[in-house]
C-alpha positions as CSV (number, residue, x, y, z in Angstrom):
1,M,129.0,94.3,84.4
2,I,127.2,93.4,81.3
3,G,128.3,89.8,79.9
4,R,129.8,88.9,83.3
5,T,128.5,85.8,85.1
6,L,128.2,86.0,89.2
7,G,127.5,82.5,90.1
8,H,125.4,80.7,87.9
9,Y,123.7,83.9,86.7
10,R,124.7,85.4,83.2
11,I,124.3,89.3,83.4
12,D,122.3,90.2,80.3
13,S,121.3,94.2,80.9
14,Q,121.3,96.8,83.1
15,L,117.3,97.3,84.4
16,G,117.9,100.2,86.8
17,Q,120.2,102.3,89.4
18,G,119.3,103.6,93.0
19,G,121.2,104.1,96.5
20,M,120.7,100.4,97.4
21,G,122.4,99.1,94.2
22,V,122.2,98.5,90.5
23,V,119.6,96.0,89.3
24,Y,120.2,93.9,86.3
25,R,118.3,91.4,84.3
26,A,120.1,88.2,84.6
27,R,119.9,84.5,83.4
28,D,120.1,81.8,86.0
29,L,121.9,79.2,84.0
30,R,121.3,76.6,86.2
31,L,117.0,76.5,86.4
32,E,116.9,78.4,83.0
33,R,115.1,81.0,84.1
34,D,115.3,85.3,84.3
35,V,115.9,86.8,87.2
36,A,116.9,90.1,88.7
37,L,120.2,90.9,89.8
38,K,120.9,93.6,92.1
39,V,124.4,94.1,92.7
40,L,125.0,95.4,95.9
41,P,127.4,99.2,96.6
42,A,130.6,98.1,97.5
43,G,131.5,98.4,100.7
44,L,127.7,98.1,102.0
45,L,128.4,94.9,103.6
46,A,132.2,95.8,105.7
47,D,133.1,92.7,106.8
48,E,132.4,88.9,106.9
49,G,130.2,89.5,109.8
50,A,128.0,91.6,107.9
51,R,127.6,89.3,105.1
52,K,126.6,86.2,107.7
53,R,123.9,88.5,109.2
54,F,122.6,89.5,105.7
55,R,122.6,85.6,104.3
56,K,120.2,85.2,107.8
57,E,118.1,87.7,107.0
58,A,117.9,87.5,103.1
59,L,117.0,83.9,104.3
60,A,114.3,84.9,106.1
61,L,113.1,87.0,103.3
62,S,113.3,84.1,101.2
63,R,110.4,82.9,103.1
64,L,107.9,85.6,101.9
65,N,106.0,83.7,99.5
66,H,103.3,85.8,99.1
67,P,101.6,86.9,95.3
68,N,102.0,90.7,95.8
69,I,105.8,90.5,97.2
70,A,109.3,89.9,95.0
71,T,110.5,86.4,95.9
72,V,114.3,86.5,97.0
73,H,116.0,83.7,95.7
74,D,119.3,83.7,96.7
75,F,122.6,85.9,98.1
76,D,126.1,85.4,97.5
77,T,129.6,86.9,97.0
78,E,132.1,86.6,94.2
79,E,135.3,88.4,93.8
80,G,134.4,90.9,96.6
81,V,130.8,91.6,95.0
82,D,127.8,91.1,96.9
83,F,124.5,90.7,95.0
84,L,120.9,89.3,95.7
85,V,118.9,87.3,93.4
86,L,115.4,88.1,93.2
87,E,112.1,87.3,91.0
88,Y,112.6,89.0,87.8
89,I,108.8,90.8,87.3
90,A,107.7,92.2,83.8
91,G,106.0,95.2,83.7
92,V,106.4,98.8,84.7
93,S,107.1,100.9,88.1
94,L,104.3,102.8,89.6
95,D,106.1,105.6,89.8
96,E,106.5,105.4,85.5
97,K,102.6,104.4,86.1
98,L,102.0,107.9,87.5
99,A,104.2,109.5,85.3
100,A,100.9,110.0,83.5
101,G,98.9,111.8,86.2
102,P,96.9,110.3,89.1
103,M,95.0,107.0,88.7
104,V,91.2,106.2,88.4
105,E,89.8,105.4,91.9
106,K,89.2,102.0,90.7
107,D,92.7,101.3,89.3
108,L,93.8,102.9,92.6
109,L,92.0,100.9,95.0
110,A,92.8,97.4,93.3
111,L,96.3,98.1,93.3
112,A,96.3,99.2,97.2
113,T,94.1,96.4,98.2
114,Q,97.3,94.2,96.7
115,L,99.6,96.4,98.7
116,T,98.1,95.9,102.0
117,L,97.8,92.3,101.3
118,G,101.5,91.9,100.6
119,L,102.1,94.4,103.6
120,A,100.1,92.5,106.1
121,A,102.1,88.9,105.1
122,A,105.3,90.4,106.0
123,H,104.3,92.3,108.8
124,E,103.4,89.0,110.2
125,Q,106.4,87.6,109.8
126,G,107.8,90.3,111.8
127,I,109.6,92.2,108.8
128,A,108.9,95.5,107.7
129,H,109.5,97.0,104.4
130,R,111.6,100.2,105.6
131,D,111.8,101.7,102.3
132,L,108.0,101.7,100.6
133,K,107.7,104.1,97.5
134,P,106.7,104.1,93.9
135,A,110.1,103.1,92.4
136,N,110.0,99.6,95.0
137,L,106.3,98.6,93.6
138,R,105.7,97.0,90.3
139,V,102.8,96.6,88.1
140,T,103.0,93.4,86.0
141,P,100.9,93.5,82.4
142,D,98.2,91.7,84.3
143,G,97.5,94.4,87.0
144,R,99.3,92.6,89.7
145,L,101.4,94.6,91.9
146,K,104.2,93.4,93.5
147,I,106.1,94.8,96.4
148,L,110.4,95.1,96.0
149,D,113.3,95.2,98.0
150,F,111.3,94.1,101.0
151,G,113.2,94.2,104.0
152,L,116.5,95.4,101.9
153,A,117.1,98.8,104.2
154,A,116.8,96.3,107.1
155,L,119.2,94.1,106.4
156,V,122.3,96.8,105.6
157,R,121.6,98.3,109.0
158,P,124.9,97.6,111.3
159,E,124.1,95.0,113.6
160,G,122.2,96.4,116.8
161,D,121.5,99.7,115.5
162,A,117.6,100.1,116.4
163,A,118.3,103.8,114.5
164,E,119.4,105.3,111.3
165,T,121.2,108.6,110.5
166,V,119.1,110.6,108.0
167,S,121.1,112.0,105.1
168,M,120.0,115.3,103.8
169,T,119.0,114.1,100.6
170,E,116.1,113.2,98.5
171,G,117.4,109.6,97.5
172,P,117.4,107.0,99.6
173,T,119.1,106.4,103.3
174,A,119.7,103.6,105.6
175,G,116.5,103.9,106.4
176,G,114.0,104.8,103.5
177,T,113.5,107.6,101.3
178,L,113.3,110.6,102.6
179,P,109.4,112.1,101.3
180,Y,107.8,108.7,102.2
181,M,109.5,108.5,105.4
182,A,107.4,108.4,108.7
183,P,108.2,111.2,111.3
184,E,109.5,108.5,113.8
185,Q,112.1,107.7,111.2
186,L,113.1,111.2,110.9
187,R,113.4,111.2,114.8
188,G,115.8,108.6,114.8
189,Q,113.0,106.2,116.7
190,K,113.1,102.6,115.5
191,P,110.5,101.8,112.7
192,D,107.5,99.4,112.8
193,A,104.8,98.3,110.7
194,R,103.5,101.4,111.3
195,S,106.0,103.4,109.7
196,D,105.5,101.3,106.3
197,L,101.8,102.0,106.7
198,Y,102.7,105.7,106.8
199,A,105.1,105.3,103.6
200,A,101.6,103.6,102.1
201,G,99.4,106.2,103.1
202,A,102.4,108.8,100.9
203,V,102.0,106.5,98.1
204,L,98.2,106.5,98.0
205,Y,98.1,110.5,97.7
206,E,100.7,110.6,94.9
207,M,98.1,107.7,93.1
208,A,95.4,110.0,94.2
209,T,96.4,113.5,93.3
210,G,99.5,112.7,90.8
211,R,101.8,114.6,93.5
212,R,103.5,114.1,96.7
213,A,102.1,114.9,100.1
214,F,105.0,117.3,100.8
215,P,106.0,118.6,97.8
216,Q,109.1,120.5,99.0
217,R,112.0,119.8,97.3
218,S,115.3,120.9,99.5
219,A,116.0,118.2,102.0
220,P,115.8,120.5,105.0
221,E,112.5,122.0,103.9
222,L,111.1,118.4,103.5
223,L,112.1,116.8,106.9
224,T,110.5,120.3,108.4
225,A,107.1,119.7,106.8
226,I,106.9,116.3,107.7
227,L,107.9,116.5,111.3
228,Q,105.9,120.3,111.9
229,Q,103.5,121.0,109.2
230,P,100.1,120.0,109.1
231,S,98.7,117.3,107.1
232,P,98.6,118.1,103.4
233,T,95.2,118.7,101.7
234,P,93.6,115.1,101.0
235,P,92.4,113.8,98.1
236,V,88.4,114.2,97.5
237,G,86.1,111.6,98.8
238,P,86.3,108.9,101.6
239,L,89.8,107.9,100.3
240,G,91.1,111.3,101.6
241,N,89.8,110.0,105.0
242,I,91.8,107.1,104.6
243,V,95.0,109.0,103.3
244,L,94.9,111.4,106.1
245,K,95.0,108.7,108.7
246,C,97.7,106.5,107.3
247,L,99.7,110.1,107.3
248,D,98.9,111.2,111.0
249,K,102.3,112.2,112.8
250,N,101.3,110.5,115.7
251,P,101.9,106.5,115.0
252,D,99.2,105.7,117.7
253,R,96.8,107.6,115.9
254,R,97.4,105.3,112.4
255,Y,95.9,102.2,111.0
256,Q,97.5,99.8,113.5
257,T,97.8,97.0,111.1
258,A,97.7,97.0,107.1
259,R,94.7,94.4,107.7
260,E,92.6,97.2,108.8
261,L,93.6,99.7,106.2
262,R,92.8,96.6,103.7
263,V,89.3,96.7,105.5
264,D,88.6,100.3,104.9
265,L,89.7,100.6,100.8
266,E,87.3,97.2,100.7
267,R,84.6,99.1,101.9
268,L,85.4,101.7,98.8
269,S,86.4,99.0,95.9
270,A,83.6,96.3,96.5
271,P,80.4,97.0,95.1
272,P,77.3,95.9,96.7
273,L,76.2,92.4,94.9
274,I,72.8,93.9,94.2
275,A,72.9,96.9,92.0
276,P,69.8,98.8,92.3
277,I,68.5,99.1,88.4
278,P,67.7,102.5,87.0
279,R,64.4,103.1,85.9
280,P,64.1,105.3,82.9
281,R,61.0,107.2,81.8
282,R,59.8,105.1,78.8
283,R,57.1,105.3,76.4
284,R,53.8,103.8,77.6
285,W,53.1,102.1,73.4
286,L,56.7,100.3,74.2
287,L,55.9,98.2,76.5
288,P,53.5,95.8,74.4
289,V,56.3,95.9,71.8
290,A,59.3,95.1,74.1
291,A,57.3,92.0,75.7
292,A,56.3,90.6,72.0
293,V,59.7,90.9,71.0
294,L,61.3,89.4,74.1
295,S,58.9,86.5,73.5
296,A,59.9,85.7,70.4
297,V,63.4,85.7,71.1
298,A,62.5,83.5,74.3
299,L,60.5,81.0,71.7
300,L,63.6,81.0,69.3
301,A,66.0,80.3,71.9
302,W,64.1,77.5,73.4
303,W,63.8,75.9,69.5
304,A,67.4,76.2,69.2
305,L,67.7,74.1,72.1
306,S,65.2,71.6,71.9
307,R,66.8,71.3,68.1
308,G,70.2,70.6,69.6
309,G,71.4,74.2,68.6
310,Q,73.5,74.5,71.5
311,Q,76.4,72.1,71.8
312,R,76.2,69.7,75.0
313,I,78.5,70.7,77.5
314,E,80.3,67.6,79.0
315,S,83.6,69.4,80.7
316,L,83.4,71.9,82.7
317,A,85.8,73.7,85.4
318,V,85.3,75.3,88.6
319,L,87.5,77.9,89.7
320,P,88.1,79.4,92.6
321,F,85.4,81.5,94.3
322,A,86.7,85.5,94.5
323,N,86.6,86.2,98.3
324,V,84.9,89.3,97.7
325,G,86.8,92.3,100.4
326,A,90.2,89.6,100.3
327,D,89.9,89.0,103.7
328,P,92.2,86.1,104.4
329,N,90.5,84.9,107.3
330,K,87.3,84.0,105.0
331,E,89.2,82.4,102.1
332,Y,88.3,78.5,103.4
333,L,84.7,79.7,102.6
334,S,85.1,80.9,98.8
335,D,87.6,78.0,98.8
336,G,85.1,75.4,99.8
337,I,82.1,76.6,98.4
338,A,84.5,75.8,95.0
339,E,85.3,72.5,96.6
340,H,81.6,71.4,97.5
341,L,80.6,72.2,93.9
342,I,83.6,70.4,92.1
343,N,82.7,67.1,94.5
344,S,79.3,67.8,93.9
345,L,78.9,68.0,89.7
346,S,81.8,65.2,89.5
347,Q,78.8,63.0,90.7
348,S,77.5,62.6,86.8
349,P,79.4,60.2,84.5
350,R,78.6,62.6,81.5
351,L,80.3,65.6,82.6
352,R,83.9,65.6,83.2
353,V,85.0,67.9,86.0
354,T,88.5,69.4,86.5
355,A,89.9,68.2,89.5
356,R,90.4,71.1,92.7
357,T,94.4,70.8,92.4
358,S,94.1,72.4,88.4
359,A,91.2,74.5,88.7
360,F,92.7,76.0,91.7
361,R,95.6,77.1,90.0
362,Y,93.7,79.8,88.3
363,K,93.0,81.9,91.4
364,G,92.8,85.4,91.7
365,P,91.0,88.7,90.4
366,Q,92.9,88.9,87.1
367,V,92.1,85.5,85.9
368,D,90.4,85.0,82.4
369,P,87.9,82.7,82.3
370,Q,88.3,82.0,79.1
371,K,91.5,81.3,79.0
372,A,91.5,79.2,81.9
373,G,88.9,77.2,80.2
374,R,91.2,76.6,77.1
375,D,94.4,75.7,79.4
376,L,91.9,72.7,81.1
377,H,90.8,71.9,78.0
378,V,86.8,72.2,79.0
379,Q,83.9,73.7,77.5
380,A,82.4,75.3,80.2
381,V,83.8,77.3,83.7
382,L,81.7,78.2,86.4
383,T,83.1,81.4,88.3
384,G,81.6,82.9,91.4
385,R,82.2,85.6,94.0
386,V,81.2,85.4,97.8
387,V,80.8,88.0,100.5
388,E,80.1,87.0,103.9
389,R,79.3,89.5,106.3
390,D,77.6,89.0,109.8
391,G,76.0,86.3,109.2
392,A,74.9,87.3,106.0
393,L,76.1,85.2,102.4
394,N,75.9,86.7,99.4
395,I,77.0,84.6,96.5
396,Q,76.8,85.2,92.4
397,A,77.5,82.3,90.1
398,D,78.2,82.6,86.5
399,L,78.6,79.4,83.9
400,I,80.4,80.8,80.7
401,N,81.1,79.1,77.6
402,V,84.6,78.9,77.3
403,D,84.3,79.1,73.0
404,D,82.9,82.4,72.4
405,G,82.8,84.0,76.3
406,S,79.0,84.1,76.7
407,Q,77.5,83.8,79.6
408,L,74.9,80.5,79.5
409,W,73.5,80.9,83.0
410,G,74.0,83.2,86.1
411,R,72.4,83.9,89.5
412,Q,72.8,86.0,92.2
413,Y,72.0,84.5,95.6
414,S,71.3,86.1,99.5
415,R,70.6,83.8,102.1
416,K,71.8,83.4,106.0
417,F,74.9,81.6,106.4
418,S,73.0,79.0,108.4
419,D,71.3,77.9,105.0
420,I,75.0,77.6,103.2
421,L,74.4,73.7,102.9
422,G,71.2,73.9,101.1
423,L,72.7,77.0,99.1
424,Q,75.2,74.8,97.6
425,E,73.0,72.0,96.6
426,E,70.8,74.6,95.2
427,I,73.8,75.8,93.0
428,A,74.7,72.4,91.9
429,R,71.0,71.3,90.8
430,E,70.6,74.8,88.8
431,V,74.2,74.1,86.9
432,S,73.4,70.7,86.2
433,G,69.8,71.7,84.8
434,K,71.4,74.2,82.8
435,L,73.7,71.4,81.4
436,G,71.4,69.2,80.6
437,L,72.2,66.5,83.2
438,K,69.7,64.2,84.7
439,P,71.2,62.1,87.5
440,T,69.7,59.0,88.4
441,A,67.8,58.1,91.5
442,E,71.0,57.2,93.1
443,Q,72.8,60.1,92.2
444,Q,70.5,62.4,93.4
445,K,70.3,60.6,96.8
446,R,74.0,61.1,96.8
447,L,73.7,64.5,96.0
448,A,70.9,65.3,98.2
449,K,73.0,63.7,101.4
450,R,74.6,65.7,104.1
451,S,76.8,64.4,106.0
452,T,75.9,67.2,109.1
453,E,73.5,69.8,109.5
454,N,75.6,71.4,111.9
455,T,76.5,74.4,110.4
456,E,78.7,75.7,112.7
457,A,80.7,72.3,112.4
458,Y,80.6,72.4,108.5
459,Q,82.1,75.5,108.7
460,L,85.1,73.9,110.9
461,Y,85.5,71.3,108.0
462,L,85.8,73.8,105.8
463,K,88.8,75.2,107.3
464,G,90.4,71.8,108.0
465,R,90.1,71.3,104.2
466,Y,91.4,74.4,103.4
467,Y,94.7,74.4,105.7
468,W,95.0,70.2,104.6
469,N,95.5,71.5,101.1
470,R,98.1,73.7,101.6
471,R,100.5,70.7,103.3
472,T,103.0,71.8,105.1
473,E,103.7,70.8,108.8
474,Q,102.3,74.0,109.9
475,T,98.8,73.9,108.3
476,L,98.4,70.4,108.6
477,K,98.5,71.0,112.3
478,R,95.9,73.8,112.1
479,A,93.7,71.8,110.2
480,V,94.0,69.0,112.7
481,E,92.7,71.7,114.9
482,Y,89.7,72.3,113.0
483,F,88.6,69.1,111.9
484,Q,88.2,67.9,115.7
485,Q,86.8,71.1,116.2
486,A,84.0,69.9,113.9
487,I,84.0,66.5,115.3
488,D,83.4,68.3,118.7
489,K,80.3,70.4,117.4
490,D,79.0,66.7,115.6
491,P,80.7,63.5,116.8
492,G,79.0,61.9,114.0
493,Y,80.5,63.8,111.0
494,A,81.8,61.2,108.6
495,L,83.3,63.8,106.6
496,A,85.4,65.5,109.4
497,Y,86.6,62.1,110.6
498,A,88.0,61.2,107.2
499,G,89.7,64.9,106.8
500,L,91.6,63.9,110.5
501,A,92.7,60.9,108.9
502,D,94.1,62.4,106.1
503,C,96.2,64.8,108.1
504,Y,97.4,61.9,110.4
505,A,97.8,59.5,107.0
506,V,100.4,62.7,105.4
507,Y,101.9,63.5,108.5
508,I,103.8,60.1,107.8
509,G,105.5,61.8,104.9
510,Y,106.2,65.3,106.3
511,Q,107.2,63.9,109.5
512,V,105.5,66.1,111.7
513,E,105.2,62.8,114.0
514,S,106.4,59.5,114.0
515,P,104.6,56.9,112.2
516,R,104.2,54.7,115.6
517,E,102.1,58.0,116.3
518,S,99.9,58.5,113.4
519,G,99.6,55.7,111.7
520,P,97.4,54.1,114.5
521,K,95.3,57.6,114.5
522,A,94.9,57.7,111.0
523,R,93.5,53.9,111.0
524,A,91.1,54.6,113.4
525,L,89.6,57.8,112.2
526,A,89.4,56.4,109.0
527,T,88.1,53.6,110.2
528,T,85.4,55.3,112.2
529,A,84.2,57.4,109.2
530,L,83.4,54.4,107.2
531,K,81.4,53.3,110.1
532,I,79.0,56.3,109.6
533,D,79.2,56.2,106.0
534,E,80.8,53.4,104.0
535,T,80.3,55.5,100.5
536,L,83.0,58.0,101.5
537,A,85.7,57.7,99.1
538,E,88.1,59.9,100.6
539,A,88.1,57.6,103.7
540,H,88.6,54.5,102.0
541,A,91.8,55.9,100.4
542,S,92.9,57.4,103.8
543,L,92.6,53.5,105.3
544,A,94.6,52.2,102.6
545,M,97.2,54.9,103.0
546,T,98.0,53.9,106.5
547,R,97.3,50.0,105.5
548,M,100.0,50.6,103.2
549,H,102.5,53.1,105.3
550,Y,102.0,52.1,108.6
551,E,100.9,48.3,108.6
552,W,102.7,47.4,105.1
553,D,99.1,45.4,104.7
554,W,99.6,45.3,100.7
555,A,96.8,43.3,99.9
556,G,94.4,45.1,102.1
557,A,95.7,48.4,100.8
558,E,94.7,47.4,97.6
559,R,91.6,46.6,98.3
560,E,90.6,49.9,99.9
561,F,92.1,52.2,96.9
562,Q,90.0,49.8,94.1
563,R,87.0,50.7,96.6
564,S,87.6,54.5,96.5
565,I,88.5,54.4,93.0
566,E,84.7,52.1,92.5
567,L,82.9,54.9,94.5
568,D,84.5,57.7,93.1
569,P,86.8,57.3,89.5
570,N,87.4,61.0,89.3
571,Y,89.2,60.8,92.6
572,P,93.0,62.0,91.8
573,T,94.3,61.3,95.3
574,A,93.1,57.7,95.0
575,H,94.7,56.9,91.6
576,Y,97.8,58.4,92.8
577,W,98.2,56.7,96.5
578,Y,97.2,53.5,94.5
579,G,100.6,53.8,92.3
580,A,102.1,54.4,94.9
581,C,101.5,51.0,96.1
582,L,101.7,49.2,92.9
583,M,105.4,51.0,92.7
584,A,106.0,49.2,96.1
585,T,105.4,45.5,95.1
586,G,107.3,46.0,92.0
587,R,104.5,46.4,89.5
588,T,106.1,49.2,88.0
589,E,104.3,49.7,84.7
590,Q,101.2,49.5,86.3
591,A,102.0,52.2,88.8
592,V,102.8,54.4,86.1
593,T,99.6,53.8,84.3
594,S,97.6,54.9,87.4
595,L,99.8,57.7,88.2
596,K,99.1,58.9,84.6
597,R,95.4,58.6,85.1
598,A,95.8,60.6,88.3
599,Q,97.6,63.1,85.5
600,Q,95.2,63.2,83.4
601,L,92.2,63.7,86.3
602,D,94.4,66.8,87.8
603,P,96.9,67.7,84.8
604,L,98.1,70.8,87.5
605,S,98.8,69.2,90.4
606,L,102.1,70.0,91.2
607,V,102.2,67.2,93.7
608,I,101.1,64.4,91.1
609,N,102.9,65.6,88.3
610,S,106.2,65.3,90.6
611,A,105.0,61.6,91.6
612,V,104.5,61.1,87.7
613,G,108.4,61.6,87.6
614,R,109.0,59.9,90.9
615,M,107.6,56.8,89.5
616,L,109.6,56.8,86.2
617,Y,112.8,57.0,88.5
618,H,111.8,53.8,90.3
619,A,110.9,52.3,86.8
620,R,114.4,52.7,85.6
621,R,113.5,54.9,83.2
622,Y,115.7,58.0,84.3
623,D,115.5,60.2,80.9
624,E,111.7,60.4,81.2
625,A,112.0,60.8,84.8
626,I,114.1,64.1,84.3
627,E,112.0,65.3,81.2
628,Q,109.0,65.0,83.9
629,G,110.9,66.6,86.6
630,R,111.9,69.4,84.2
631,K,108.0,70.0,83.1
632,T,107.0,70.2,86.4
633,L,109.2,72.9,87.9
634,E,108.1,74.7,84.6
635,M,105.0,75.0,86.4
636,D,106.5,76.3,89.5
637,P,110.2,77.0,90.0
638,N,109.8,77.0,93.5
639,F,108.0,73.9,94.0
640,A,110.5,72.3,96.5
641,V,109.2,68.7,96.2
642,G,109.7,68.5,92.1
643,H,113.0,69.5,92.8
644,W,113.8,67.4,95.6
645,W,112.6,64.5,93.2
646,L,114.5,65.4,90.1
647,G,117.8,65.1,92.0
648,L,116.9,61.6,92.2
649,P,117.1,60.0,88.2
650,Y,120.2,62.7,88.1
651,E,122.1,61.0,90.6
652,Q,121.3,57.5,88.5
653,K,123.0,59.2,85.3
654,A,125.8,60.1,87.3
655,M,125.0,63.8,86.8
656,Y,125.9,64.5,90.5
657,R,126.2,68.3,90.3
658,E,122.9,68.4,88.7
659,A,121.4,66.6,91.5
660,I,123.1,67.9,94.4
661,A,121.8,71.6,93.0
662,E,118.4,70.2,93.0
663,F,118.6,68.6,96.6
664,Q,120.1,71.8,97.9
665,K,117.2,74.1,95.9
666,G,114.8,71.8,97.6
667,L,116.0,71.9,101.0
668,E,116.1,75.3,100.8
669,L,112.7,76.0,99.8
670,S,111.1,73.3,101.7
671,G,113.0,75.4,104.9
672,G,114.7,71.9,105.7
673,N,113.5,68.9,105.0
674,P,115.0,65.7,106.7
675,S,114.0,63.4,103.9
676,M,115.9,65.4,101.4
677,L,118.9,66.4,103.7
678,G,119.2,62.5,103.8
679,D,119.0,62.7,99.7
680,L,121.7,65.1,99.6
681,G,124.1,63.8,102.1
682,H,123.8,60.3,99.7
683,V,124.8,61.8,96.6
684,Y,127.6,63.6,98.2
685,A,128.4,60.3,99.3
686,V,128.2,58.4,95.9
687,A,129.8,61.3,94.3
688,G,132.9,61.1,96.6
689,N,132.4,63.9,98.7
690,R,132.4,62.1,101.7
691,D,133.1,65.1,104.4
692,K,129.9,66.7,102.9
693,A,128.1,63.3,103.3
694,R,129.1,63.1,107.2
695,Q,128.3,66.9,107.4
696,A,124.5,66.1,106.6
697,L,124.6,63.2,108.7
698,A,125.6,65.3,111.9
699,R,123.1,67.5,111.0
700,L,120.5,64.9,110.8
701,Q,121.3,63.9,114.1
702,E,121.0,67.5,116.0
703,M,118.1,68.0,114.0
704,S,116.7,65.0,115.3
705,K,117.2,66.5,119.2
706,R,114.3,69.0,118.4
707,R,111.9,67.0,115.8
708,Y,110.8,63.7,114.3
709,V,113.6,62.4,112.2
710,S,113.3,59.1,110.5
711,A,116.0,56.4,110.6
712,F,115.2,55.8,107.0
713,D,117.1,59.4,105.8
714,I,120.4,58.2,108.2
715,A,120.4,54.8,106.6
716,I,120.1,56.2,103.2
717,I,123.5,58.1,103.7
718,Y,125.8,55.5,105.4
719,T,124.4,53.2,102.3
720,G,126.0,56.0,99.9
721,L,129.4,56.0,102.2
722,G,129.2,51.8,101.7
723,D,129.2,51.4,105.4
724,Q,127.0,48.5,105.2
725,E,127.0,47.7,109.0
726,R,125.7,50.9,110.0
727,G,123.2,51.4,107.2
728,F,121.5,47.8,108.1
729,E,121.8,48.9,111.7
730,W,119.5,52.1,110.7
731,L,117.7,50.2,108.2
732,E,116.6,48.1,110.9
733,K,115.6,51.2,113.1
734,A,113.2,52.6,110.2
735,F,111.4,49.0,110.1
736,E,110.6,48.9,113.7
737,D,109.9,52.7,113.5
738,R,107.8,52.2,110.0
739,S,109.6,54.9,108.3
740,W,108.0,56.4,105.4
741,G,111.1,56.0,102.8
742,M,110.5,51.6,103.7
743,I,107.9,51.0,101.0
744,R,110.2,51.9,98.1
745,L,112.9,49.3,99.3
746,K,112.4,46.7,96.9
747,V,112.8,49.1,94.0
748,D,114.9,52.0,95.0
749,P,117.8,51.4,92.7
750,R,120.0,53.2,95.7
751,F,119.7,49.7,97.2
752,D,120.8,47.8,94.4
753,R,124.5,47.0,95.8
754,L,122.8,45.5,98.9
755,R,120.2,43.2,97.1
756,A,122.1,39.9,97.2
757,D,122.7,40.5,100.9
758,P,120.6,37.9,103.2
759,R,119.8,40.6,105.8
760,F,118.1,42.6,103.0
761,V,116.4,40.1,101.3
762,G,115.1,39.3,104.7
763,L,114.2,43.0,105.1
764,L,111.7,42.7,102.2
765,R,110.3,39.2,103.3
766,R,109.2,40.6,107.1
767,M,107.8,43.9,105.4
768,G,105.7,41.5,102.7
769,L,107.5,42.2,99.7
770,E,109.1,39.1,98.2
771,P,112.4,39.6,96.5
């Protein structure tokens, strides 16, 4: 197989072999990236029905997007060879790591906690692994654990077969690998998430002791041991109790969820934030000497700072605070505290603070603050960790010099959760003081101003922002719920109204609701926020967004964008949306400049980087747009919008094969976004594949029975087909509906063939976009 090409994957070398197939390292020639390509055993998928079911299951697995699960990219069959394409992961398998013997508990707990996080994410989607073992766990060079072959045992299960037959071997079976299989699996009962937790216990036992829980080598003896023998002698210490609970032969007495297991592991791995300081015996005569030395050091430090010996810090990144315990239900809190500090510290004109989106790309326990600081081109980095238990809040904050890694400042805070608002202000003040920032009276007033005094409302607001920042249809709906609850707790909470307005403002782009429904809501909520607090930059930007997208009030939108930027020049979203407004009215160069400014403020934002490429496309600078699109996808190859907007300039360059591939990838990664499907149908049409274009039309019309589908997406396909009558019919519907794509009508090159038509000229005039 080495050197062979399957689909658009060139096989370069073999990585491993097992009962479920041979794994190769391959090169994705389309996206220019390395992948792991698993060739399934011949005959495993006996007929097209089995392949169809496999494709359906593989698609479900491909939507498991979690840092501790290897991503499924693709599945295909070529010349009778069935293969699965997975994320390529550098590093070693856990069984290779265990060849050196048992692990120290600190390393064990770090990997075990990541294992439970991956399992919890999959189990919540109804997907069990069924073949969890050290060989299916990979550890990257930076210490991240990745679960491989998730659900593969389930994928090859014959349809309707609830139980698998166990072969008398130690190797893999249709239902798992014998030494790690739970008793109920061996009895032929249907396995569930608890069977994975049994296997996790067997893996933990091996990590702690360097040997298997049941060491028997022959299959009959091993079966008997797992089914009938008492539990093995546990590892020493509290970890032993956790392992024994996982390995209980009765599933009802095991951990019932991966979350429960993770909580117990975290109790072992999370030391108290305030550690006792040992007090060794010391000679009394040393005390005055030590005091004198310390006084001299303090005096020298004061002299150096007062003489400007320390470089002035003018740029800072606030990295996402670590959620100690890694409870995803508390993630909103650690993210929210960091985001609040970003907003507070960016008030100083003397300090450049990295925008949230870029800083939050460095999220995770293995992040090196110095490297993150260098990547973000800042002089200092603020890191922290947060523990919230039973109403008590502990925060450790550290300010680190990027040049040499030294700590400039650090402090630990222990307060009641009800004091969180004051605590955040205190941290911001102390960091500002350490950086030598002296805020003006106006800035001090802004820093001290609170949008609410209600801690419950603030907590709900943080949850709303947490889900808003994830920006999918489902998370936007959850954000709406939390913002509304915050308003219910405090009807005068301006930021919560602004957050709710933000949700409805972008509902239009994500086609969650018709613009006729979401547009008036967004406008009313933004207006309410500004009545409470006219100085909210976010609310002005949200109001501008609705005036642009829903009302087509270009002058009004521009005033609001300018006011937002005046209030907060470092708010990248305002620059981004303002660029869209400038582009819609035909000021393409100004639009690109505005987007470039947003990119400078938030250089790692995937959305903004993709939008720069889209603006270059509208400016007819197609080669630059393609280059920008490729750079964005280098940052994250799985960013759906990046693939979508890269397809647009490819189409204008008549690179139809590349355009179709990008639209298809975006459609797959987005879970079937209607706008991407509309653009795919259009490129099929102009490339001459009219049947595929009409199939896309039919899919959109079928989709519209279940959810909102923009009339613009149907109009663009008819336009590509050259059916001008139907194209204008649907453009009129898009006009009436205020469809999202309509604001680009003046500059979208795909409508060039219609520009001389009086109906098209009339549409632009009615939208206030004089041709």
